[in-house]
C-alpha positions in Angstrom: 0.0 0.0 0.0 1.3 3.4 -1.0 1.8 6.1 1.7 -1.1 8.1 3.0 -0.7 11.9 3.1 -2.3 14.1 5.7 -2.6 17.9 5.6 -3.9 19.9 8.6 -5.7 23.3 8.8 -6.5 23.4 5.1 -8.2 26.2 3.2 -10.0 25.0 0.0 -10.4 26.9 -3.3 -11.7 26.1 -6.7 -9.7 28.6 -8.8 -10.6 32.1 -7.8 -13.4 31.0 -5.5 -13.1 30.2 -1.9 -15.0 27.0 -0.9 -14.2 26.5 2.8 -11.8 24.8 5.1 -11.2 21.6 7.0 -9.1 20.5 10.0 -7.5 17.7 8.0 -7.3 16.5 4.5 -6.3 12.8 4.0 -5.1 11.4 0.6 -5.1 7.6 0.2 -3.4 6.5 -3.1 -5.2 3.7 -4.8 -3.6 0.2 -4.8 -2.9 -1.9 -7.9 -4.6 -5.3 -7.7 -3.3 -7.4 -10.5 -3.7 -5.4 -13.6 -6.3 -3.2 -12.2 -5.5 0.2 -10.7 -7.9 1.1 -7.9 -9.0 4.8 -7.6 -7.3 7.1 -5.1 -9.4 8.3 -2.2 -9.5 11.4 -0.1 -11.3 12.5 3.1 -12.2 16.0 4.4 -12.4 15.9 8.2 -14.6 18.6 9.8 -15.3 20.3 6.4 -16.9 23.7 6.6 -18.3 25.0 3.3 -19.2 28.5 2.4 -21.7 26.9 0.1 -23.7 23.7 0.5 -21.5 20.6 0.3 -23.5 19.6 -2.8 -21.9 22.6 -4.6 -18.6 20.7 -4.7 -20.3 18.1 -7.0 -19.9 20.4 -10.1 -16.3 21.2 -9.5 -13.4 19.6 -11.4 -10.2 20.5 -9.6 -9.6 21.7 -6.0 -6.7 23.8 -4.7 -5.7 23.2 -1.1 -3.6 25.7 1.0 -2.1 24.7 4.3 -1.4 27.0 7.2 2.3 26.9 6.3 1.5 28.3 2.8 2.0 25.1 0.8 -0.4 24.5 -2.0 -1.7 21.4 -3.6 -4.1 20.5 -6.5 -6.6 17.6 -6.4 -7.4 16.8 -10.0 -10.6 15.5 -11.4 -12.2 14.8 -8.1 -15.6 13.5 -7.2 -17.4 13.6 -3.9 -18.8 10.1 -3.2 -20.0 10.2 0.4 -21.5 13.2 2.4 -23.5 11.2 4.9 -21.0 11.8 7.6 -20.5 15.6 7.8 -17.3 15.2 9.8 -15.7 12.8 7.2 -16.7 13.9 3.7 -15.0 11.5 1.2 -14.4 11.0 -2.5 -12.1 9.8 -5.3 -9.8 11.8 -7.5 -7.4 11.3 -10.4 -4.3 12.8 -8.8 -2.9 14.9 -5.9 0.2 17.0 -6.3 2.1 19.9 -5.0 1.0 22.9 -7.1 4.6 23.7 -8.2 4.8 20.2 -9.8 1.6 20.5 -11.7 1.4 24.0 -13.1 1.4 25.7 -15.5 0.2 24.1 -18.6 0.6 26.2 -21.8 -1.8 27.1 -24.5 0.8 27.1 -27.3 3.3 24.5 -28.7 6.5 25.7 -27.2 8.8 22.7 -26.6 12.3 23.6 -27.8 11.4 27.2 -28.5 12.4 30.4 -26.7 9.4 31.6 -24.6 8.6 35.0 -23.1 8.1 34.0 -19.5 9.9 31.2 -17.7 7.9 28.4 -16.0 9.5 29.4 -12.7 8.1 33.0 -13.0 4.7 31.8 -14.0 4.5 29.5 -11.0 5.6 32.3 -8.7 2.9 34.5 -10.3 0.4 31.8 -9.8 1.3 31.5 -6.1 1.1 35.3 -5.7 -2.4 35.4 -7.1 -3.3 32.6 -4.7 -2.0 34.7 -1.8 -4.1 37.6 -3.0 -7.2 35.5 -3.0 -6.4 34.1 0.5 -5.8 37.6 1.9 -8.9 39.1 0.4 -11.1 36.3 1.5 -9.6 36.5 5.0 -10.5 40.2 5.1 -6.8 41.3 5.0 -5.1 43.7 2.7 -3.3 42.6 -0.4 0.5 42.2 -0.1 1.5 45.0 -2.4 5.2 44.2 -2.1 4.8 40.6 -3.2 2.5 41.6 -6.1 4.9 44.3 -7.3 7.9 42.0 -7.1 6.1 39.5 -9.4 5.0 42.2 -11.8 8.6 43.4 -12.0 9.8 39.9 -12.6 7.3 39.5 -15.5 8.3 42.8 -16.9 12.0 41.9 -16.7 11.4 38.7 -18.8 9.2 40.5 -21.3 11.8 43.2 -21.9 14.6 40.6 -22.1 12.8 38.4 -24.6 10.5 40.7 -26.6 10.4 38.4 -29.7 10.0 35.1 -28.0 6.9 32.9 -28.3 4.1 34.1 -26.0 3.5 31.2 -23.6 0.2 31.8 -22.0 -1.0 29.5 -19.2 -3.7 27.1 -20.3 -6.9 26.8 -18.2 -7.8 23.1 -17.8 -10.8 23.7 -15.6 -13.4 26.4 -15.7 -13.0 26.8 -12.0 -9.5 28.2 -12.3 -10.3 30.7 -15.2 -9.7 33.9 -13.3 -6.8 32.4 -11.4 -4.6 32.1 -14.5 -6.4 34.7 -16.6 -4.9 37.5 -14.4 -1.4 36.2 -15.1 -2.0 35.9 -18.9 -3.5 39.4 -19.0 -0.5 40.8 -17.1 1.9 39.1 -19.6 0.0 40.4 -22.6 -0.3 43.9 -21.1 3.4 44.1 -20.5 4.1 43.0 -24.1 1.8 45.8 -25.4 3.4 48.3 -23.0 6.8 47.3 -24.2 5.7 47.8 -27.8 4.5 51.3 -26.8 8.1 51.9 -25.4 6.8 52.5 -21.8 9.7 53.0 -19.4 10.6 50.2 -17.1 9.0 51.8 -14.0 5.7 52.2 -15.8 5.9 48.6 -17.0 6.2 47.5 -13.4 3.2 49.5 -12.4 1.2 48.3 -15.5 2.0 44.7 -14.6 0.8 45.2 -11.0 -2.5 46.7 -12.2 -3.0 43.9 -14.7 -2.3 41.2 -12.2 -5.0 42.7 -10.0 -7.5 43.8 -12.7 -10.2 41.2 -11.9 -9.8 41.1 -8.1 -13.3 42.4 -7.8 -14.7 39.1 -9.1 -14.0 37.7 -5.6 -17.3 39.4 -4.6 -19.3 37.9 -7.6 -21.1 34.6 -6.9 -19.6 31.6 -8.6 -23.1 30.8 -10.1 -22.8 34.0 -12.1 -19.1 33.8 -13.0 -19.5 30.3 -14.5 -23.0 30.4 -15.7 -23.5 28.2 -18.8 -25.7 30.6 -20.8 -26.9 34.2 -21.0 -26.9 36.2 -17.8 -30.2 37.7 -16.6 -30.4 41.5 -16.4 -30.0 41.3 -12.6 -27.0 38.9 -12.9 -25.3 41.1 -15.6 -25.8 44.2 -13.4 -24.0 42.3 -10.6 -21.3 41.2 -12.9 -20.7 44.8 -14.0 -20.1 45.7 -10.4 -16.8 43.8 -10.3 -14.6 46.8 -11.4 -16.0 48.9 -8.6 -15.6 46.1 -6.1 -12.0 45.7 -7.3 -11.2 49.4 -6.9 -12.6 49.3 -3.4 -10.5 46.3 -2.4 -7.3 47.8 -3.8 -8.1 51.2 -2.1 -8.0 49.4 1.2 -4.6 47.8 0.4 -1.5 50.0 1.2 1.1 50.3 -1.4 -1.0 49.8 -4.5 -0.7 53.0 -6.6 -3.7 54.9 -8.0 -2.6 54.1 -11.5 -2.7 50.4 -10.8 -6.1 50.7 -9.1 -7.5 52.4 -12.2 -6.8 49.3 -14.2 -9.3 47.4 -12.0 -11.8 50.2 -12.2 -11.6 51.1 -15.9 -10.7 47.9 -17.9 -14.3 47.5 -19.1 -14.7 51.1 -20.3 -14.9 51.5 -24.1 -12.8 54.0 -26.0 -15.9 55.6 -27.7 -18.0 55.4 -24.6 -20.7 53.1 -23.4 -18.6 50.9 -21.2 -18.9 50.5 -17.4 -18.9 51.5 -14.7 -18.7 55.2 -15.6 -19.2 55.3 -19.4 -15.9 57.1 -19.9 -14.4 58.0 -23.3 -11.0 58.3 -24.9 -8.2 59.6 -22.7 -10.6 59.8 -19.8 -9.7 56.2 -19.5 -6.2 55.6 -18.1 -3.6 54.3 -20.6 -3.0 51.3 -18.4 -6.7 50.4 -18.5 -6.8 50.9 -22.3 -3.9 48.4 -22.6 -5.4 45.9 -20.2 -8.8 46.0 -22.0 -7.2 44.5 -25.1 -5.2 41.9 -23.2 -8.3 41.0 -21.2 -10.4 40.3 -24.3 -7.7 38.5 -26.2 -7.0 36.0 -23.4 -10.8 35.5 -22.8 -11.4 34.8 -26.5 -8.6 32.3 -26.7 -9.7 30.4 -23.6 -12.4 27.7 -23.3 -15.4 28.9 -21.3 -18.6 27.1 -20.1 -20.6 28.8 -22.9 -18.1 28.5 -25.8 -14.9 26.9 -27.0 -11.7 28.9 -27.4 -11.0 30.8 -30.6 -7.8 30.5 -32.5 -5.4 33.5 -32.0 -6.2 34.4 -35.6 -9.9 34.6 -35.1 -9.4 36.5 -31.8 -7.3 39.0 -33.7 -10.1 39.5 -36.2 -12.6 40.1 -33.3 -10.3 42.6 -31.7 -9.8 44.5 -34.9 -13.5 44.7 -35.5 -13.7 46.8 -32.4 -10.9 49.2 -33.3 -13.2 52.2 -33.8 -15.4 51.5 -30.8 -14.1 49.4 -27.9 -10.4 50.0 -28.0 -7.9 52.8 -28.3 -6.8 52.6 -32.0 -3.2 53.5 -31.2 -2.9 50.8 -28.5 -4.6 48.2 -30.7 -2.3 48.9 -33.6 0.7 48.5 -31.3 -0.8 45.2 -30.2 -1.4 43.9 -33.7 2.1 44.9 -34.8 3.6 43.2 -31.8 1.6 40.0 -32.1 0.7 40.0 -35.8 -2.5 38.3 -37.1 -0.7 35.1 -36.4 0.9 35.5 -32.9 4.2 33.6 -32.1 3.2 30.1 -31.0 0.3 29.9 -33.5 0.1 27.1 -36.0 -0.6 28.0 -39.6 -1.3 26.4 -42.9 0.7 27.6 -46.0 -0.4 27.8 -49.6 1.9 25.0 -50.7 0.1 22.5 -48.3 2.7 22.6 -45.6 2.2 23.5 -41.9 4.3 25.7 -39.7 4.8 27.2 -36.2 5.0 31.0 -36.0 8.2 31.9 -34.3 8.5 35.7 -34.6 6.5 38.6 -35.9 7.7 41.0 -38.6 6.6 44.4 -37.5 6.6 45.7 -41.1 4.2 42.9 -42.2 1.7 41.4 -39.8 0.9 38.6 -42.2 4.4 37.5 -43.1 6.1 36.4 -39.9 9.2 34.1 -39.3 8.0 30.5 -39.2 9.3 27.0 -38.6 8.1 24.3 -41.1 6.9 21.3 -39.1 5.2 19.3 -41.8 5.9 19.5 -45.5 3.4 19.6 -48.4 3.6 15.8 -48.7 2.5 15.3 -45.1 6.0 14.3 -43.8 6.8 15.5 -40.3 10.2 17.3 -40.2 12.5 16.6 -37.3 15.2 19.1 -38.4 14.4 22.8 -37.9 13.5 24.6 -41.1 13.2 28.3 -40.3 11.8 30.7 -42.9 11.3 34.4 -43.0 8.2 34.8 -45.1 9.3 38.3 -46.1 12.0 36.7 -48.2 9.7 34.2 -50.0 7.2 36.0 -52.2 5.6 32.8 -53.5 5.0 31.3 -50.0 2.3 32.7 -47.8 0.0 31.8 -44.9 -3.3 30.5 -46.1 -4.9 30.5 -42.7 -4.7 29.2 -39.1 -4.1 25.5 -38.3 -4.6 23.4 -35.2 -2.7 20.4 -33.7 -5.5 18.2 -35.0 -4.5 19.2 -38.6 -1.2 17.5 -38.0 -2.5 14.7 -35.8 -0.3 15.9 -32.9 -0.8 17.2 -29.4 0.2 20.5 -28.0 3.7 20.3 -26.5 4.9 17.5 -28.7 7.0 19.5 -31.1 
């Protein structure tokens, strides 16, 4: 029998949402009997839920935080017995230290230079978790820790401006906002870098972007993850999250007003009509105008309960359709020039029948980036790197976006 693990004084989250706590969490690995692997089991002792215990039934992954600050993920879990309130039990696929499990990436990046290191992404993930824990406990946000992570992200963005954008993938709807904040911070910093913002301003932009959705901590999970259209009352409540965020950040010492404005204004529209104050143009802070684009781009390229993720190419088209209304045209143009219509890390189909991975944008031509051929026109997978600058090949061009399914591969296998 494999070793049982016990954690004491555990706080329980599903992504950005606080669930409750327990005095002890017990993990019992499943035994192998012959050729059959028995499921692993877990027990919550003295579980206290903010919601009914039944609310746990619809969750996929749990995040556990001990009093010592260690964090774990319980993957693909299922509650099987709630008859004994002091010993709620269930089964799960896996149980790991958070550092060993995250982050997963949206793009195919193996062997390629990426913008942000895994170490920094994990540090950012832990910082967001600390923010959640502090806010839910009624404490202020640790401004120093948040600013240090923002500066670390900014340092890596400035150091590798042309590397592949490696966004964290969201494997469960429950952890959408958890990782979304980190992705939005990364994208915002890349836009800020394209706008030649000085380093000090990049650090401040990163801080605001990491905290832009903190107000969602006050929005019920039933609204955040609703599968379908929100009612008028639910949408009104959802539109309160920028104000809630600003209020939370105003109570936290060390968070600058410019960073707070990102939380308050990231849903304002450049031509007006946004919320909460229906501001226009430069009435909206530059940082919020940047974050608005990053926020929508990451949301569009992420699976949600009500729709599947768009390709980066389709997301770019949606963003450009709002250039005269939702977004600051100058900021959006900088974003498109930085990312191109086919962002680094995208898979594309070429006119000769081959497939490629986009490696680097050409600012002078958003449709002719530097690519790596990964499958030739005869369908042969190429092991040796074949790098091509499409600016130098007039007869070769991108026909459209591609997916790993087009090549019969899985993300991360190249």
